[in-house]
C-alpha positions in Angstrom: 7.4 21.9 0.9 5.6 21.5 -2.4 3.8 18.4 -3.6 6.3 15.5 -5.1 5.1 13.4 -8.4 6.0 10.1 -8.9 5.2 8.2 -12.1 5.2 4.3 -12.1 4.2 1.9 -14.7 0.6 3.8 -15.7 0.5 5.3 -11.9 0.5 8.8 -11.2 1.7 8.9 -7.5 1.0 12.9 -6.0 2.9 13.3 -2.7 1.0 15.9 -0.2 3.7 17.8 1.9 0.9 18.8 4.4 -0.4 16.6 7.4 -4.5 16.0 7.4 -7.3 15.8 10.1 -9.2 12.2 9.5 -11.9 9.9 11.1 -11.8 6.5 11.2 -10.5 3.8 13.1 -7.4 2.0 13.5 -7.1 -2.0 12.5 -7.3 -3.1 15.5 -10.4 -1.3 16.8 -12.4 -1.2 13.3 -15.9 -2.1 15.7 -15.1 0.4 18.3 -16.8 3.4 16.1 -14.7 6.1 14.7 -12.4 8.3 16.2 -9.7 10.9 15.1 -6.7 9.9 13.6 -3.8 11.8 11.2 -2.5 11.4 7.7 -0.4 12.1 5.1 -2.3 12.1 1.9 -1.2 11.2 -1.5 -3.3 11.1 -4.8 -3.2 8.2 -7.0 -4.5 8.1 -10.9 -3.9 5.6 -13.3 -4.4 5.7 -17.2 -7.4 3.6 -16.9 -9.2 6.1 -15.4 -8.6 5.4 -11.5 -8.6 8.5 -8.9 -8.6 7.9 -5.2 -6.9 9.3 -2.2 -4.8 7.2 0.2 -3.3 8.0 3.7 -0.2 7.2 5.8 -2.5 7.6 8.8 -1.5 7.9 12.4 -4.4 6.6 15.3 -4.6 7.4 18.9 -4.1 3.7 20.7 -4.5 2.8 24.5 -1.5 4.3 26.9 -0.9 7.2 24.7 0.4 4.6 22.1 -0.2 5.1 18.3 -1.2 2.8 15.2 -0.3 2.9 12.3 -1.4 2.0 8.6 -2.2 2.9 4.9 -5.5 2.9 3.5 -7.6 4.2 1.0 -9.2 7.7 2.3 -11.4 8.5 -0.9 -12.6 7.0 -4.0 -13.2 9.7 -6.6 -13.3 7.5 -9.8 -12.1 4.1 -11.4 -13.5 0.5 -12.1 -15.4 -2.0 -10.2 -12.6 -4.1 -9.5 -10.9 -1.1 -7.1 -13.3 -0.9 -5.1 -11.8 -3.7 -3.5 -8.8 -1.3 -2.0 -11.8 0.0 0.2 -12.3 -3.8 2.2 -9.6 -5.6 1.2 -6.5 -2.3 0.6 -5.1 -1.8 3.9 -1.8 -1.9 5.0 -0.9 -2.3 8.7 2.8 -0.7 9.9 4.4 -2.2 13.0 6.2 0.1 14.9 9.5 -1.2 15.3 11.7 1.8 17.4 11.1 4.9 15.7 10.7 3.0 12.3 7.2 1.7 10.6 7.5 -1.4 9.6 5.2 -2.9 6.0 4.8 -6.2 4.9 4.6 -6.3 1.1 1.2 -8.4 -0.1 0.2 -7.9 -3.5 -3.8 -7.8 -4.8 -4.0 -11.0 -7.0 -6.7 -12.5 -8.6 -6.8 -16.2 -8.7 -9.9 -18.6 -7.5 -12.1 -15.7 -7.0 -13.8 -13.3 -9.2 -11.9 -10.2 -7.3 -8.3 -9.7 -6.1 -7.2 -10.8 -3.0 -3.5 -9.8 -0.8 -1.3 -12.5 -1.6 2.7 -13.3 -0.9 4.8 -12.3 -3.6 8.8 -12.0 -3.7 11.1 -9.1 -4.7 11.0 -11.1 -8.7 7.6 -11.0 -9.1 6.9 -7.4 -7.8 10.5 -6.2 -9.9 8.2 -7.7 -12.7 4.8 -6.3 -11.9 6.3 -2.7 -11.6 9.2 -3.2 -14.5 11.6 -1.8 -11.9 13.7 -3.1 -9.4 11.5 -2.5 -6.3 13.7 -3.0 -3.3 16.4 0.0 -5.1 13.0 2.1 -5.9 11.8 2.0 -2.4 15.3 3.0 -0.7 15.7 5.9 -3.3 13.1 6.9 -1.1 14.1 6.2 1.9 13.2 3.3 3.2 15.2 -0.1 4.2 14.1 -3.0 2.5 14.0 -6.3 3.7 12.6 -9.7 4.9 10.1 -9.1 7.4 11.6 -10.8 10.1 14.6 -8.4 9.9 12.9 -5.3 9.7 10.8 -6.3 12.5 12.3 -9.4 15.0 8.3 -9.6 16.7 6.7 -10.4 13.6 4.0 -14.0 13.8 3.1 -13.8 10.8 5.3 -13.2 6.8 8.0 -13.2 8.1 10.0 -14.6 5.3 8.0 -12.3 3.1 9.5 -9.0 1.5 9.3 -5.7 4.2 9.8 -2.3 4.3 10.3 0.0 6.9 9.9 3.8 7.0 10.9 6.8 9.2 8.5 10.2 9.2 8.8 10.7 5.3 5.5 8.4 3.6 7.3 8.4 0.3 8.4 4.9 0.0 4.9 3.6 1.8 3.2 5.4 -0.8 5.2 3.2 -3.5 4.8 0.3 -1.8 0.7 0.9 -1.9 0.5 1.8 -5.2 2.7 -1.1 -6.4 1.0 -3.8 -4.5 -2.0 -2.4 -4.3 -3.0 -0.6 -7.5 -0.2 -1.7 -10.4 -1.9 -5.3 -9.5 -5.3 -4.5 -10.2 -4.5 -2.3 -13.5 -2.5 -5.0 -14.8 -5.1 -7.8 -14.0 -1.8 -9.9 -12.1 -2.4 -13.3 -11.8 -5.3 -13.3 -14.3 -4.7 -15.9 -17.1 -3.6 -15.3 -20.5 -6.2 -14.2 -22.9 -7.2 -17.5 -25.5 -7.3 -16.5 -29.3 -10.4 -16.6 -30.9 -9.8 -18.8 -33.6 -7.2 -21.6 -33.2 
């Protein structure tokens, strides 16, 4: 299987077909130290010089279960605003049957000088990506809809847009690029520029 490249509004996403050994900690046990996990990886590059590797990661947890998330693996180059992805860019994936469910919240600028995760609707994601995001995720194998429909046990963000994937992580990488990288690249939430001369 060869690598797949997807172009999204100023973002190039190159998905590696192989699985990689990684070290880190699942989100539920981040204070317990590093452990071995596995990841399917993708390289994301933007027109403004960002170059990062992200992974759809699997971590062993108690009782033979696994925890899944999407996170930054390597930061190679890019503007300082993108460094926010190191601390606040992770996306957890809840297991529901044999599928992994993610919540679509987007990085946005607001009261702070740095972007934070904010609730968004499908329409905002469509404007951000200049495409029908639900249809794009479905094209790559995801099921989309409100989180509560995809994960009836969800306790938070139940009405938020969500997606679920099986083994193919392509849609998850697209979701990460649209909700984490694209908002920083476009200054999502920043007020418009004021004219110098009124």
